[in-house]
N, C-alpha and C positions, 0 to 999 in steps of 0.2 A: 723427640718426636718429630718436630718439623724438619729438622736435619734428615731423619730417615726417610721421609717423604721426598725431600729434595732429591736424596742419593737415588731413591727408586725411580724418580722421573729421569733423571740424567741417564741411569742405565738402561732406559727405555729408548734413548737417543743415539745416533751415531757417536761414536767416541770423540771424534773431532768437534763435532757439533756440541756435545756436552761440554768440552773443553772451552769452547768460545762462551757458551752460556754461563759456565762458571765465573769467568772473567767478567761478564756484563754484570752479572748479580753483585760481584765485588764493587764494581765501580758505582753500582747504585746503592751500596750501603747495606746490602741484603747478608751480612756476615757478622761474625762476631766482633765487638769493637771494644774490649777490654784493655788492649794494650799488652805490651809484652809481660809474659808471666815472669816471676822472679820470687827469690827467696835467698837467704844468705848461703845456702847449701848451693844453689843452682847459679848464682853469679860466677862469672868467670871469664878470663881473657885469653885471647888466641892472637899469636903474633902482633901483641900490642893493642888489639881492639878489644874494648871492655864490652861483654856481653851481658843482658840481665840474665839471660838462660842459655844452655849450650846448643839447643835445638834450632836448625835453620831450615827454610825451604830451599830445596835444591833447583838449580838451574833448568830451565824446560818448561816449567809452569808458566811464568809470565816472560817470555820471550821477549817482548818488545817494551818492557817497562810501563804496562799500560795501567797497573793496579798496584803499585808499590806501596802508596799510603795507605789503602785499605789492608793490604797485607800485613803491613806493620802493627796493626791494630788486632790481629787475630790471634796473638800469643807468642809467635816465634820471637826468638832472641836476635835473630838476622834473616835478610831475604837475599837470595842472588838471582839476578834476572839474566836474559840472555839464552842462549849463545848470539852475540852479536857479530857481523861480519862487516868489513868495509862497506861492500854495497849491498843494497836490499837484493834477497834472491828468494823464489818461491818454494825451494825444496823439492822434494821428490814428490812424484804423481801420487794422488789419492786413490784407494785407501791406504794409509800410512800410520794409523795409530789402531791397536787391537787390545780388547779387554780379554784376559785369560781368567776369568771369574773362578773356574774350578780350581786353579793353581794361586789365586790371589795375586796375579802378575798382570804385567802389561808389555806389550811388544811395540816400539815405534820404529819407524824408519824416516822421520821428518826431513833429515838433511839440512839442518841449519836454515829453516825458514824462518827470515825474520826481515825487518823493515830497514835495516841498515843502520850503521852506526850514528850517521847525522841525526836522523830521527830519534833513535834510542838514546842518545846523549842529551838532546835538548828535553826530552821527557824527564831524564834523570835529573837535569840542572832545574827543572819546575817542580820536584816534589816539596811538600811542605811539611811532612812530618818527621821529626827527628828519629834516628834508629840507624842501625849498621845495615849497609847495602852494597853488595858486590855485583861485579859484572863478568859473566861467563865470556871469554875471547875465543872467537872462531875465525875461520878462513873460508873465502868464498870458493865455491866447488870448482870455477874456472879459472882461478888465479894462476898466473905464472909464477908466483913467489908467495906461497903460503906462509912460510915463516915469516915474512914481512907483514902479512895481513895482521897478525897478533900484535905487532908493535903500532901498526896504524890505528887499529881500534883502541888501544890503549892510550895512544896519545890524545886521540879525540874526546874519549870519555873518562879518561882517569881522573880530570879535575873534578868530576861529579859523583864519584863512588869512593866507598871506604876500602875495597878491597878489589882485586881482580883475579880471575882464574884462567889459567892457561889450559884449554881444552884440545888436546891432541889425540884423545881416546874415544871420541864419539865413533862408533862402527858405521855410521850411516852417511858419510861422505868418503868416496873412494880413496884408498890409500892414505887417508888421513893418519891412521895408527902407525904408518911408516915413520912418522915424525917422532915417535917414542924411542926410535935407535938412537945409541949414544951419542953418534957424531951429528946427526941431524938435531936432536934435542939440545944439544950445546949451543949449537949455532942459534937455534931459534931463540932459546933462553937468553943469550947474551943480548940479542937485539932488543927483547922485552925489557931485560933488567935496564940497560941503556935508556931506554924512553923513561921507565920508573923512576931512575935517578934523576930525569930531567925535569920532573913535575915541579911544579911551585911547591906542593906538598907530596913528596913521595909516598905511596901506599904499600901495604903489603901485597905480595903477588904470589897465589896459589898455583900448584900443578895438580891438575885431574888425571887420574891413571886408570887404564882398562884392568878388569880382573882376570885377563886371559893370558897373561904372560907367564913363562916359565921362571923358575926361581933366579937362574943366571941372567936373564933380561931384566928381571924386576931389580936385582942387586946392583945391575949396572946403571939401569934409572935412577936409583937412589943415591948412587955416587954422583952422576952428574947433576942432581937435583942440588945435592950439599955443596958442589963446586961452584953452582950458579947462586947460591945464596936464596934459594927459594925459601919462602917465610912459612909455608905449609904445604902438606900433600893431602889432596883428597882422595880417598880410596873407598869406593870405586865407582866407575861408570857402569853402563850396563854390559852384559855379557852376551857374547854370540853362543853360549851354550844352549843346550835344550834338554838336558837330561831330566827325565821323570814326570815331564809335563803331560797333563790329561786333556788340556785343552783342545778344540778343533782348530784352533789358530796357531797352535804350537809350531807348524812349518812355515810361518810367515817369516820373511826375512826382516831384520833390524835387531836393535838392542833389547834384551830382556831384562825387566827389572820386577821389582816386587819380591814376594816370599821366597821365591827359588833362588834368589842372589845371595840370601842372608849367609850361609854357611861360607859360601866362596868370598864374599866381600870381607867377612870377618876373618877369615884366613888369611887374604892378602893383607889386610891392616896390620895384623900381628907381625907377619913377615917383614913390612915395611918398618915397623917398629924396631924389629929386631937389627934389620940391615943399617938402620940410621942410629942405632944406640940411643933412641928417644931424642935425639938432638934436633929434630924437625917437629913441630907440632902436626898432628894428624886430625883429618876431619873425617868421621866415619859416615859411610852413606851406602845404602844397598840392602833392601830387605827389611829395614827397621820398622816395626809396628807396634810395639809393645815396650813398656817401662823396663822389662826385664832384658830385652833385646838391646836397648839402648845403654843399660848399664853394662852389659858385657862388652859392647864397643869401647865404653870408656876404660874398664878395667884392661882390656887388650892393648890400650894406648892412644885411644882417641880423646883428643881435648874438647872437640864438638863435634856435632852430629848434623846429619841433614836427612830430609825424607822428602818424598813425592808420590810414589805410586801407592804407599798404603792410604793416602787422601782418597783416591779413588774408590776406596772401599770403605772407608771409616769416616770421611769428610773432616772438616776442620775441628770437630770436637774432639779428634784424637789428640790435639795439641795439648791441651789442658789435662786430659787424662794421662798422656804418657809422662809428662813433666812431674805430675803429682806423684806418679809410681815411682818415677826416677828419684825423686827428693826423698820419698820413704826409703827407698832400698839403700841411699847413701846413710840416712839416719840409723838405719837398722845395723849397719856395718861399722858404725862409729865415725864416720867420716864428716868433719866440720865444714868441708867444703870439696866440691867436685873436683878440684884439681889434686887433692890428696890421693883421690881413687885412680888418677890416670896412669894406666901401665902397671898396675899392681900384680896382674896375673901373667906379665911378661916373663917369658923364660929366655 
């Protein structure tokens, strides 16, 4: 009841102001505090990371690592912050965040607005609560060498996180997705992995991909990821597609997330699982808002999941509901652990 009232209040606010208010509420302790939800079926591991449950918070919500400890108390199995760039940058002009309530969707064109890696790394170093935390790596808009930016961010912040995600798939920084091309991506990943291997404690490196590639480009990207020894692929980022939307904001520029992304993201994840032969762990994200949708992503090949946009409409109460439903579905089908269900529907 209290959460519904809070959501109603947030939805009367400008979306970006509501986002700031939600972060403030978390820092003030006005959020669930039960800790990570777990069960023998939900416990799992991805790329050597032991997770109490497979559901993570996607990057973008806590860009600047301002509320990491409170977020780790809300039930998630892991949290990803960022994206961080070497230098602070304001991002794109406002308005740049839009609710598409009729479509249960969100469009954003933030453009990697963040406080810069120095500030973010210091906040990550100061966190008190145990839990798996990752950092989304980005590049400055005006950088002369965007590939080098990813290595710079990892070098500074890598000692303070459990994993890092290379984000070359945001649609909101001009020409950033060009880095998904095979030659450019191979060079970028080589630099990132060199830095990763130089850390006192090397951490897993993930690659977050766009949902808008054709099959040939996607297969090529998967080959590059395997060659680079990427530890997991995050499928997918937001889409530039706008098919079937009803909201008046449907024509806004930026990346679309939420319910309309579900089918596309699921299909891309299944394709990646096929192209890699299940050799690279996958993290499914995009349009997940129910236990059944989470379960479908697991059966298609995901070893873990992330969500963000569904929280705009469901609030943090979605986390325990989704995990309880996922646990029940695993039990119904006779799986003793989540890992047993990964990829069982793959063809």
